[in-house]
C-alpha positions in Angstrom: -0.1 -0.1 0.2 1.4 3.5 -1.0 0.4 6.0 1.5 0.6 9.7 0.4 1.9 12.4 2.7 1.4 16.0 2.1 4.7 18.2 2.2 2.7 20.8 4.2 1.4 22.2 7.6 2.8 19.5 10.4 5.0 17.6 8.0 7.9 19.7 9.0 7.3 18.8 12.8 6.5 15.2 12.7 7.5 13.5 9.6 10.2 11.7 11.0 7.9 10.1 13.4 5.2 9.3 10.9 7.7 8.1 8.3 9.4 5.9 10.9 6.2 4.3 12.1 4.6 3.5 8.9 8.0 2.4 7.1 8.6 -0.2 10.2 5.1 -1.5 9.4 6.0 -2.0 5.9 3.9 0.7 4.1 5.4 2.7 1.2 5.4 6.4 1.5 5.0 9.0 -1.2 5.6 12.7 -0.3 4.1 15.6 -2.4 7.0 17.6 -4.1 8.0 20.9 -2.9 5.6 23.6 -3.0 4.9 25.0 -6.4 2.7 27.9 -7.9 0.4 25.2 -9.3 -0.1 23.5 -6.1 -0.6 26.6 -4.5 -3.2 27.9 -7.0 -4.7 24.3 -6.8 -5.2 24.9 -2.9 -6.5 28.2 -3.1 -9.2 27.4 -5.8 -10.4 24.3 -3.5 -10.3 25.8 0.0 -12.7 28.3 1.7 -11.7 31.9 1.5 -11.1 32.6 5.2 -8.6 29.9 5.8 -4.9 31.1 6.1 -2.4 30.3 3.4 -0.9 27.1 5.0 -4.1 25.4 5.1 -5.0 26.2 1.4 -1.6 25.1 0.6 -2.3 21.7 2.5 -5.3 21.1 0.0 -3.2 21.8 -3.0 -0.6 19.0 -2.0 -3.5 16.8 -1.1 -4.9 17.3 -4.4 -1.7 16.7 -6.0 -1.3 13.3 -4.4 -4.9 12.0 -4.7 -4.4 10.0 -8.0 -1.2 8.8 -7.2 -1.5 6.8 -3.6 -3.7 4.5 -2.3 -4.6 6.5 0.9 -3.7 9.8 2.1 -2.2 10.7 5.4 -4.1 13.4 7.2 -3.3 14.5 10.9 -6.1 15.6 13.1 -3.9 17.4 15.9 -5.9 18.5 18.8 -3.6 19.1 21.4 0.2 18.5 21.4 0.8 19.2 25.2 -1.2 18.6 28.4 -3.7 21.4 28.9 -3.2 22.9 25.4 -4.7 23.2 22.0 -3.7 24.1 18.7 -5.6 25.9 15.9 -8.9 24.9 15.4 -8.6 24.5 11.7 -5.9 22.0 12.7 -8.5 19.9 14.4 -11.3 20.1 11.7 -8.6 19.4 8.8 -9.9 16.1 7.8 -13.3 17.4 7.6 -12.2 20.3 5.5 -10.3 18.1 3.2 -13.4 15.6 2.7 -15.5 18.3 1.9 -13.5 20.6 -0.4 -11.7 17.9 -2.7 -13.7 15.4 -4.7 -12.7 11.7 -5.7 -10.4 11.3 -2.7 -8.8 8.0 -1.9 -9.3 6.8 1.6 -7.9 9.1 4.5 -5.7 7.7 6.9 -6.6 10.1 9.6 -4.0 10.5 12.5 -6.0 11.7 15.6 -3.4 12.9 18.2 -4.9 14.6 21.5 -2.4 15.0 24.4 -4.9 17.4 26.5 -5.7 14.9 29.2 -2.1 13.7 29.4 1.0 12.3 27.9 0.3 9.1 28.1 -2.5 9.4 25.2 0.0 9.7 22.8 0.3 5.8 22.4 -3.6 5.9 21.8 -3.1 7.8 18.6 -0.7 5.2 17.0 -2.9 2.1 18.5 -5.7 3.9 16.6 -3.5 4.6 13.5 -2.7 0.8 13.4 -6.5 -0.5 13.8 -7.0 1.4 10.6 -4.3 -0.2 8.8 -5.2 -3.5 10.0 -2.0 -4.2 11.9 -1.7 -6.3 15.0 -1.0 -4.3 18.2 2.6 -6.1 18.8 3.6 -4.8 15.6 2.2 -1.3 16.4 4.1 -1.4 19.9 7.4 -1.9 18.4 6.7 0.7 15.7 5.7 3.1 18.0 9.0 2.8 19.8 10.8 3.4 16.8 8.9 6.3 15.9 9.0 8.3 19.2 12.9 7.3 19.5 13.3 9.1 15.7 11.3 12.1 16.5 13.2 12.8 19.9 16.5 12.6 17.6 14.8 15.1 15.0 13.7 17.5 17.7 17.3 17.4 19.1 18.7 18.3 16.2 16.6 21.1 15.7 17.0 22.4 19.0 21.1 22.2 18.4 20.4 24.9 15.7 20.1 22.7 12.4 18.0 23.6 9.5 14.9 21.3 9.8 15.0 21.3 5.9 18.4 20.1 5.8 17.7 17.2 8.4 14.5 16.0 6.2 16.0 16.2 2.8 19.9 15.9 3.4 20.7 15.0 -0.2 19.6 18.6 -1.3 22.5 21.0 -1.6 23.0 23.4 1.4 25.6 26.0 0.6 28.0 27.0 3.7 28.5 30.5 3.6 30.0 33.3 5.5 27.7 34.5 8.0 30.1 37.5 9.7 27.3 40.2 9.3 25.6 38.7 12.3 22.5 36.7 13.2 18.9 37.0 12.3 16.0 35.2 14.1 12.8 34.4 12.1 9.8 34.0 14.5 7.4 31.6 12.6 5.6 28.4 12.5 7.9 25.9 10.9 5.1 25.1 8.3 5.7 28.8 7.0 9.6 29.4 7.2 10.5 26.1 6.2 8.3 25.8 3.2 10.6 27.4 0.5 7.9 28.9 -1.8 5.2 30.5 0.6 8.1 32.0 2.9 9.7 33.6 -0.5 12.7 31.6 0.5 13.4 34.2 3.2 15.9 32.4 5.2 18.4 31.6 1.9 18.1 35.3 1.1 19.2 36.5 4.5 21.9 33.9 4.4 22.9 35.0 0.8 23.3 38.6 2.4 25.8 37.4 4.9 23.7 36.6 8.1 23.2 33.6 9.8 19.6 32.5 10.6 17.7 31.0 13.8 14.0 30.0 13.7 11.8 29.5 16.8 12.2 26.0 16.8 16.1 26.3 17.2 15.1 27.4 20.6 15.0 24.6 23.2 11.6 23.8 24.4 12.5 23.9 28.1 13.9 27.3 27.5 10.8 28.5 25.8 8.9 27.3 28.5 10.7 28.6 31.6 10.4 32.0 29.6 6.7 31.7 29.7 6.4 31.5 33.7 6.6 35.3 33.8 3.3 35.6 32.0 0.4 36.6 34.2 -1.9 34.3 32.7 -0.8 30.8 31.0 -1.3 30.5 27.1 -3.3 27.6 26.0 -2.2 27.8 22.2 0.9 25.4 21.9 2.0 27.1 18.8 1.8 30.5 20.2 3.7 29.6 23.0 6.7 28.4 21.0 6.7 31.7 19.1 6.3 33.9 22.3 8.8 31.7 24.2 11.6 31.8 21.8 11.0 35.6 21.0 11.5 36.0 24.8 14.4 34.1 24.9 15.9 36.1 21.6 15.4 39.8 23.6 16.9 38.6 26.8 20.6 38.7 25.3 22.8 39.0 22.5 22.0 35.7 20.4 20.2 37.6 17.6 21.0 41.2 16.1 17.4 41.7 14.5 14.2 39.8 14.7 11.6 38.9 11.8 8.0 38.0 12.5 6.8 36.0 9.7 3.0 35.2 9.8 0.1 34.3 7.5 -2.7 36.7 7.0 -5.8 35.9 8.9 -4.0 33.9 11.7 -5.6 35.1 14.6 -3.1 33.6 17.3 -0.3 35.1 15.6 -1.8 38.7 15.8 -1.6 38.2 19.5 1.7 37.0 19.7 3.1 39.4 17.5 1.9 42.4 19.6 3.2 40.8 22.9 6.7 40.3 21.2 6.4 44.0 19.7 6.1 45.2 23.4 8.6 42.8 24.9 11.2 44.3 22.3 10.1 48.1 23.1 10.7 47.3 27.0 13.9 45.3 26.4 16.5 45.6 23.8 14.7 47.4 21.2 16.4 45.2 18.6 15.7 45.9 14.7 12.0 44.3 14.2 10.0 43.8 11.4 6.8 42.1 10.5 6.3 40.3 7.2 2.6 39.0 6.6 2.1 36.7 3.8 -1.0 35.3 1.8 -1.5 33.8 -1.9 -1.4 37.5 -3.3 2.1 38.3 -1.6 4.5 39.2 -4.4 8.3 38.6 -4.8 9.5 42.3 -5.6 7.6 43.8 -2.5 8.7 41.3 -0.3 12.4 41.5 -1.2 12.3 45.4 -1.2 11.1 45.1 2.7 13.5 42.4 3.5 16.5 44.5 1.8 15.3 47.6 3.8 15.4 45.7 6.9 19.0 44.6 6.4 20.0 47.9 5.5 18.8 49.1 8.8 20.8 46.5 10.5 24.1 47.8 8.8 23.3 51.4 9.6 22.8 50.3 13.3 26.3 48.6 13.0 27.9 51.8 11.8 26.1 53.7 15.0 23.9 55.8 12.9 22.0 58.7 14.3 18.5 58.4 13.6 15.4 59.1 16.1 12.6 57.4 16.8 9.2 59.1 17.2 9.5 59.0 20.9 12.8 61.0 20.7 15.1 58.0 21.9 18.5 57.8 19.8 17.9 54.1 18.5 21.2 53.6 17.6 23.1 55.2 20.7 24.8 52.0 21.8 27.1 49.8 20.0 25.2 46.8 18.2 26.3 43.2 18.8 26.4 42.7 15.0 29.8 41.4 14.2 
């Protein structure tokens, strides 16, 4: 049996776990190709208008796979941590797919819900095994292998590695001189790791001589510790990841500038971005820019804004004297840019 996995949304978070589990049970996996204009346009035409760009893109990847595989793997992630939730559209993703795309093959739905506790993780794989008609003993062994592989993957990312370089090691990843400094990109992996919809922002920054860190590179324990100062617990897991990493970067000299990359219409991101903006105003006042993308975003305007942001970093390095509307000399102290 060939199982299709769309290269979108939570693929960048959990693919090693899914791949290991399914391969251990003897199933073949076919992954949709990297995002193209055609895949995105198909997704936009199939999905409801008020969905965010990544959800529309997922529809496009499913449509690409539907005639090439026996079943399509669609995750329904309700909660990835006890007492927390993720985006409601992720919870209803299988239903969105079923009602938006015609002539689909059967869907293999991965029901993942850790709201009541981490012990429920095994239940998701048991359910997946039942859908595939696999014995519980085989599922148990495959589960252990899958969880082990996922831990290794997450540890590699938290050590600072690029998720795309881990998932696709055969692709060429140039080693460049990053002497100008480090840029932190606060973004969900399904945005920043998709090179098409993110306008390949990470590569463009590296080509200019800056190294790049993404939110997922900040260890989970550090992200969680940074959120202990919040007056109220945030219950959106992906929002917690962004805010926790942003606070970490605003505590010291790890990055020289921050870019917040978000998709238009994401309600959670709109709140998190405002919190990070306020933290930045109170802390280091690092160069900060917000890039919001949707299916109408153009390369030219995006590149112009990115170049302007990088120019601002270089002016700061030279100790330029520009004044903010509040009367502060925003470049009065030496930058940490190398």
